[in-house]
C-alpha positions as CSV (number, residue, x, y, z in Angstrom):
1,M,100.9,100.4,74.9
2,S,101.4,101.8,78.4
3,L,102.1,98.4,79.9
4,I,104.6,97.6,77.2
5,G,106.4,100.7,78.3
6,T,106.2,99.7,81.9
7,W,107.8,96.3,81.3
8,M,110.5,98.0,79.2
9,Q,111.3,100.2,82.1
10,R,111.4,97.3,84.6
11,I,114.0,95.6,82.4
12,G,115.9,98.8,82.1
13,V,115.9,99.5,85.8
14,G,117.0,96.0,86.6
15,W,119.8,95.9,84.1
16,L,121.0,99.4,85.0
17,T,121.1,98.3,88.7
18,W,123.2,95.3,87.8
19,E,125.5,97.3,85.6
20,L,126.1,99.8,88.4
21,T,126.5,97.4,91.3
22,Q,126.7,93.7,90.2
23,S,125.0,93.0,93.5
24,G,122.0,90.8,94.3
25,T,121.4,92.9,97.4
26,W,121.0,96.0,95.3
27,L,118.6,94.2,93.0
28,G,116.6,93.3,96.0
29,L,116.7,96.8,97.4
30,V,115.5,98.3,94.1
31,A,112.7,95.7,93.9
32,F,111.8,96.6,97.5
33,A,111.6,100.3,96.6
34,D,109.3,99.5,93.7
35,L,107.0,97.1,95.4
36,F,107.0,97.6,99.1
37,P,105.4,101.2,99.3
38,S,102.1,99.4,98.5
39,V,102.2,98.1,102.1
40,F,101.8,101.6,103.5
41,F,100.0,103.4,100.7
42,G,97.7,100.6,99.5
43,P,95.4,100.7,102.5
44,L,95.1,104.5,102.2
45,G,94.4,104.2,98.5
46,G,91.8,101.5,99.2
47,A,89.9,103.5,101.7
48,I,89.9,106.5,99.4
49,A,88.9,104.3,96.4
50,D,85.7,103.5,98.4
51,R,85.0,107.2,98.9
52,I,85.9,109.3,95.8
53,D,86.2,109.2,92.0
54,R,88.4,106.3,91.1
55,L,88.9,107.5,87.5
56,R,90.4,110.8,88.9
57,I,92.8,108.8,91.2
58,I,94.0,106.7,88.3
59,F,94.5,109.6,85.9
60,T,96.5,111.6,88.4
61,S,98.6,108.6,89.3
62,Q,99.4,107.8,85.7
63,A,100.5,111.4,85.1
64,L,102.9,111.3,88.0
65,A,104.3,108.0,86.8
66,M,104.9,109.5,83.4
67,A,106.8,112.4,85.0
68,Q,109.0,109.8,86.9
69,A,109.8,108.0,83.7
70,A,110.8,111.2,82.0
71,T,113.1,112.1,84.9
72,L,114.8,108.7,84.6
73,F,115.3,109.3,80.9
74,V,116.9,112.7,81.5
75,L,119.3,111.6,84.2
76,T,120.4,108.5,82.4
77,A,120.8,110.2,79.0
78,T,123.0,112.9,80.6
79,G,125.1,110.3,82.5
80,T,124.2,111.8,85.9
81,I,122.2,108.7,87.2
82,D,123.6,106.9,90.2
83,M,122.2,104.3,92.6
84,V,120.9,106.8,95.1
85,S,118.9,108.7,92.5
86,L,117.7,105.5,90.8
87,F,116.6,104.1,94.1
88,V,114.7,107.3,95.0
89,L,112.9,107.5,91.6
90,V,111.9,103.9,91.8
91,L,110.6,104.5,95.4
92,I,108.5,107.4,94.2
93,N,107.0,105.3,91.4
94,G,106.3,102.6,94.0
95,V,104.4,105.0,96.1
96,V,102.3,106.2,93.1
97,I,101.5,102.7,92.0
98,G,100.7,101.5,95.6
99,F,98.2,104.4,96.0
100,N,96.7,103.8,92.5
101,Q,96.3,100.0,92.5
102,P,93.2,99.6,94.6
103,S,91.3,102.1,92.4
104,R,92.4,100.3,89.3
105,L,91.5,96.8,90.6
106,A,88.1,98.0,92.0
107,L,87.2,99.7,88.7
108,I,87.0,96.4,86.9
109,S,83.8,95.4,88.6
110,S,82.3,98.8,87.5
111,L,83.1,98.2,83.9
112,V,81.5,94.8,83.3
113,P,78.5,92.8,84.7
114,R,79.2,90.3,87.5
115,E,78.7,87.3,85.3
116,H,81.6,88.5,83.1
117,L,83.9,89.4,85.9
118,S,86.2,86.3,85.7
119,T,86.6,86.8,81.9
120,A,87.4,90.5,82.4
121,V,90.0,89.8,85.0
122,A,91.5,87.1,82.7
123,I,91.6,89.5,79.8
124,N,93.2,92.1,82.0
125,S,95.9,89.6,82.8
126,I,96.3,88.7,79.1
127,V,97.0,92.4,78.3
128,F,99.4,92.6,81.2
129,N,101.3,89.5,80.2
130,L,101.3,90.3,76.5
131,A,103.1,93.4,77.5
132,R,105.4,91.3,79.6
133,F,106.2,89.3,76.5
134,V,106.6,92.2,74.1
135,G,108.1,94.8,76.4
136,P,111.3,92.9,77.5
137,A,112.1,92.0,73.9
138,L,111.8,95.6,72.8
139,A,113.8,96.7,75.9
140,G,116.6,94.2,75.1
141,A,116.9,95.6,71.6
142,L,116.8,99.2,72.8
143,I,119.4,98.6,75.5
144,V,121.8,97.0,73.0
145,S,121.3,99.7,70.3
146,G,120.6,102.9,72.3
147,G,121.3,102.2,76.0
148,T,118.9,102.2,79.0
149,A,118.0,105.8,78.5
150,A,116.1,104.9,75.4
151,V,114.0,102.5,77.4
152,F,113.0,105.1,79.9
153,G,112.2,107.6,77.2
154,A,110.0,105.1,75.4
155,N,108.1,104.4,78.6
156,A,107.4,108.0,79.3
157,F,105.9,108.4,75.8
158,T,103.6,105.3,76.1
159,F,101.8,106.8,79.1
160,L,100.1,109.2,76.7
161,A,98.1,106.3,75.2
162,F,96.7,105.3,78.6
163,L,95.9,108.9,79.7
164,L,94.0,109.4,76.4
165,A,92.1,106.2,77.0
166,L,91.1,107.3,80.5
167,T,89.5,110.4,79.1
168,R,87.1,108.3,77.0
169,V,85.8,106.1,80.0
170,R,82.3,107.1,81.2
171,L,80.8,105.6,84.4
172,P,77.6,106.3,86.2
173,V,78.1,108.6,89.3
174,E,77.2,105.7,91.7
175,E,80.1,103.7,90.2
176,R,82.6,106.5,90.6
177,V,81.9,107.6,94.1
178,H,81.2,105.3,97.0
179,L,80.3,107.1,100.2
180,P,80.4,105.1,103.5
181,E,77.1,104.6,105.3
182,H,78.4,106.2,108.4
183,K,80.9,108.9,108.5
184,R,84.2,107.3,109.6
185,S,87.8,108.3,109.6
186,L,90.1,106.8,106.9
187,L,91.9,104.8,109.6
188,G,88.5,103.5,110.8
189,D,87.7,102.4,107.2
190,I,91.0,100.7,106.9
191,A,90.5,98.9,110.2
192,D,87.1,97.7,109.0
193,G,88.6,96.3,105.9
194,L,91.3,94.4,107.9
195,R,88.7,92.9,110.2
196,Y,86.4,91.9,107.4
197,T,89.2,90.1,105.6
198,A,90.6,88.4,108.7
199,R,87.1,87.0,109.5
200,H,86.2,85.9,106.0
201,P,86.6,82.1,105.9
202,G,87.7,82.1,102.3
203,V,89.4,85.4,101.6
204,G,91.5,85.4,104.7
205,P,93.2,82.0,104.1
206,L,93.5,82.7,100.4
207,L,95.3,86.0,100.9
208,L,97.6,84.4,103.6
209,L,98.6,81.7,101.0
210,L,99.2,84.5,98.4
211,S,101.3,86.3,101.0
212,I,103.6,83.3,101.6
213,N,104.0,82.6,97.9
214,S,104.7,86.3,97.1
215,M,107.6,86.3,99.6
216,T,109.1,82.9,98.8
217,V,108.8,82.1,95.1
218,R,107.5,85.2,93.3
219,P,110.8,87.2,93.9
220,F,112.6,85.3,91.2
221,V,111.1,87.7,88.7
222,E,112.9,90.7,90.3
223,L,116.2,88.7,90.6
224,L,116.3,87.6,86.9
225,P,119.0,90.2,86.0
226,G,121.3,88.4,88.4
227,F,120.4,84.9,87.1
228,A,120.9,86.1,83.5
229,A,124.3,87.6,84.1
230,D,125.7,85.4,86.9
231,V,124.2,82.0,86.4
232,F,123.6,81.8,82.6
233,R,126.3,84.3,81.5
234,R,123.8,86.2,79.3
235,D,123.6,89.9,78.4
236,A,120.4,92.1,78.2
237,D,119.1,90.1,75.3
238,G,119.2,87.0,77.5
239,L,117.3,88.8,80.3
240,A,114.7,89.8,77.8
241,L,114.3,86.2,76.6
242,M,113.8,85.0,80.2
243,T,111.2,87.7,81.0
244,S,109.4,87.0,77.7
245,A,109.3,83.3,78.5
246,I,107.3,84.1,81.6
247,G,105.0,86.4,79.6
248,G,104.4,83.8,76.9
249,G,103.3,81.2,79.5
250,A,101.2,83.8,81.2
251,I,99.4,84.6,77.9
252,V,98.5,80.9,77.4
253,A,97.1,80.7,81.0
254,G,95.1,83.9,80.5
255,L,93.5,82.7,77.3
256,W,92.5,79.5,79.0
257,L,91.0,81.3,82.0
258,A,89.1,83.8,79.7
259,R,87.0,80.8,78.4
260,R,85.7,80.0,81.8
261,E,82.2,81.2,82.5
262,S,82.1,81.0,86.3
263,V,84.3,80.9,89.4
264,R,83.6,77.2,90.1
265,G,86.8,75.4,90.5
266,F,88.9,78.5,90.9
267,T,90.0,77.5,94.5
268,A,91.4,74.2,93.1
269,I,93.1,76.1,90.3
270,T,94.8,78.4,92.8
271,L,96.1,75.5,94.9
272,A,97.3,73.4,92.0
273,S,99.1,76.3,90.3
274,T,100.7,77.2,93.7
275,L,102.3,73.8,94.0
276,A,103.3,73.7,90.3
277,L,105.0,77.1,90.7
278,S,107.2,75.7,93.5
279,G,108.2,72.8,91.3
280,A,109.0,75.1,88.3
281,T,111.1,77.3,90.5
282,L,113.1,74.4,91.8
283,G,113.6,73.2,88.2
284,F,114.8,76.7,87.2
285,V,117.4,77.0,89.9
286,A,118.6,73.4,89.4
287,T,119.6,73.8,85.8
288,T,122.4,75.6,84.0
289,W,121.1,74.8,80.6
290,F,119.4,77.9,79.2
291,P,116.7,76.2,77.1
292,V,115.5,74.2,80.2
293,A,115.6,77.4,82.2
294,L,113.3,79.1,79.7
295,A,110.9,76.2,79.8
296,C,110.7,76.4,83.6
297,L,110.1,80.1,83.4
298,A,107.3,79.6,80.9
299,V,105.7,77.1,83.3
300,S,106.2,79.7,86.0
301,G,104.4,82.2,83.9
302,V,101.4,79.9,83.5
303,C,101.3,79.3,87.3
304,L,101.6,82.9,88.2
305,V,98.6,83.9,86.1
306,L,96.5,80.9,87.1
307,S,97.0,81.7,90.8
308,G,96.9,85.5,90.4
309,V,93.8,85.7,88.2
310,A,91.9,83.0,90.1
311,T,92.7,84.7,93.5
312,Q,91.7,88.2,92.3
313,T,88.5,86.9,90.7
314,L,87.5,85.0,93.8
315,V,88.2,88.1,96.0
316,Q,86.2,90.3,93.6
317,T,83.2,88.1,93.6
318,A,83.2,87.0,97.3
319,V,83.5,90.3,99.1
320,D,80.8,92.8,100.0
321,A,80.7,95.6,97.3
322,R,81.1,98.2,100.1
323,M,84.4,96.6,101.1
324,R,85.8,95.9,97.7
325,G,88.3,98.8,97.5
326,R,89.7,98.1,100.9
327,V,90.0,94.3,100.5
328,L,91.5,94.7,97.0
329,S,94.0,97.1,98.5
330,L,95.2,94.2,100.7
331,Y,95.4,92.0,97.6
332,G,97.5,94.8,96.0
333,I,99.7,95.0,99.1
334,I,100.4,91.3,99.0
335,F,100.8,91.3,95.2
336,R,103.5,94.0,95.3
337,G,104.7,94.1,98.9
338,G,105.3,90.4,99.2
339,P,107.7,90.2,96.3
340,A,109.4,93.3,97.6
341,A,110.1,91.8,101.0
342,G,111.0,88.5,99.4
343,A,113.4,90.0,96.8
344,L,115.1,91.9,99.6
345,A,115.5,88.8,101.7
346,V,116.5,86.5,98.9
347,G,118.8,89.1,97.3
348,A,120.6,89.6,100.6
349,M,120.8,85.8,101.2
350,S,122.1,85.3,97.6
351,D,125.2,87.4,98.3
352,A,126.0,84.9,101.1
353,I,125.0,81.5,99.6
354,G,124.2,82.3,95.9
355,L,121.1,83.0,93.9
356,R,120.2,79.4,93.2
357,P,120.3,78.0,96.8
358,A,118.4,81.1,98.1
359,M,115.6,80.7,95.6
360,A,115.4,76.9,96.3
361,I,114.8,77.5,100.0
362,G,111.9,79.8,99.1
363,A,110.4,77.2,96.8
364,V,110.5,74.6,99.5
365,A,108.8,77.0,102.0
366,A,106.0,77.7,99.5
367,A,105.4,73.9,99.1
368,L,105.0,73.7,102.9
369,A,102.4,76.5,102.8
370,W,100.5,74.7,100.1
371,I,100.1,71.6,102.4
372,W,98.4,73.9,105.0
373,A,96.1,75.4,102.4
374,W,95.2,72.0,100.9
375,R,93.8,70.8,104.2
376,R,91.4,73.8,104.2
377,R,90.4,73.6,100.5
378,G,86.8,72.6,101.3
379,L,86.0,75.5,103.6
380,M,87.7,77.9,101.3
381,A,85.9,76.8,98.2
382,A,82.5,77.0,99.9
383,A,83.1,80.5,101.1
384,L,84.7,81.8,97.9
385,E,82.8,80.1,95.1
386,N,79.3,80.3,96.7
387,P,79.4,83.7,98.5
388,S,76.3,84.5,100.6
389,G,76.6,88.2,99.9
């Protein structure tokens, strides 16, 4: 329920931004405000997640996010919203999510046994993308019937379901608090996590590939309002269909991954889906026929989940448990910060050369990064799928 509200708000924010500005640059700026704070607050959140109660961090973060949604609702409903206040509120939410994400990701391994971790990550992705499928459809209907304020109000209400669920979670003390073996500063803990990741023969290259993809092809999701209105001449209902197509493909991919019982082959899945995502993006920007665009977006949804779930599962299983929060904070930085930087760059480029050529350049760049990673596939698979500890 909470994630459905989150996706409704994402559609509402994107559509409101386009209504106020009709600018690809502003779409990129708002996506940047939403996603990029993870770069600064993710490492801090990761270090703290390895020290204190992760459940408390998550509960506090969700309460703050609910307050942000309620403020958006009030300002939009009263007609006092403008781009500055919208940008600031999105930025605040980005800070909260960036701090919260390492705890949320690290908590998964505390909820299930190691042998079920890949299935748990896949199910988590199914839930996320089911919301991606349902939320935009509801958002489109609400925007048409009640305006964007109704979307923000609905999102604020759905947080109650998640906050209630968190009060029912019980974990052993050792799974809630992870004290470091030696008393170090938070900056020292962050530096240890960076060194560990850079030296890992599998995790380092895997996250580098994810970084490149996040900045080159992933930003098309944040720029969909511009594609819907400017390229395909569609209203909010068209944007909802496009976002739901991604979610539908993602659900199919998640269901397939949930059936796998081990991480064997996940490196190959990551690489194959990375190349396919570049191809689907090129297909999307090359067409002006809306049904073909929806099909390309559905394929993109499949690829995003295959690469995202496989990458997260490999990182979860390959890293030392004492480093999990910090390494996963880097994953979160890339997952949110990469699209932020990419959306800002592609959005600014689109104002000069158009949305379609700008995204095509990113897809070609991602394909070149795939060639580099493909040459290292053997070393990566050995380190990620057969971790020594």
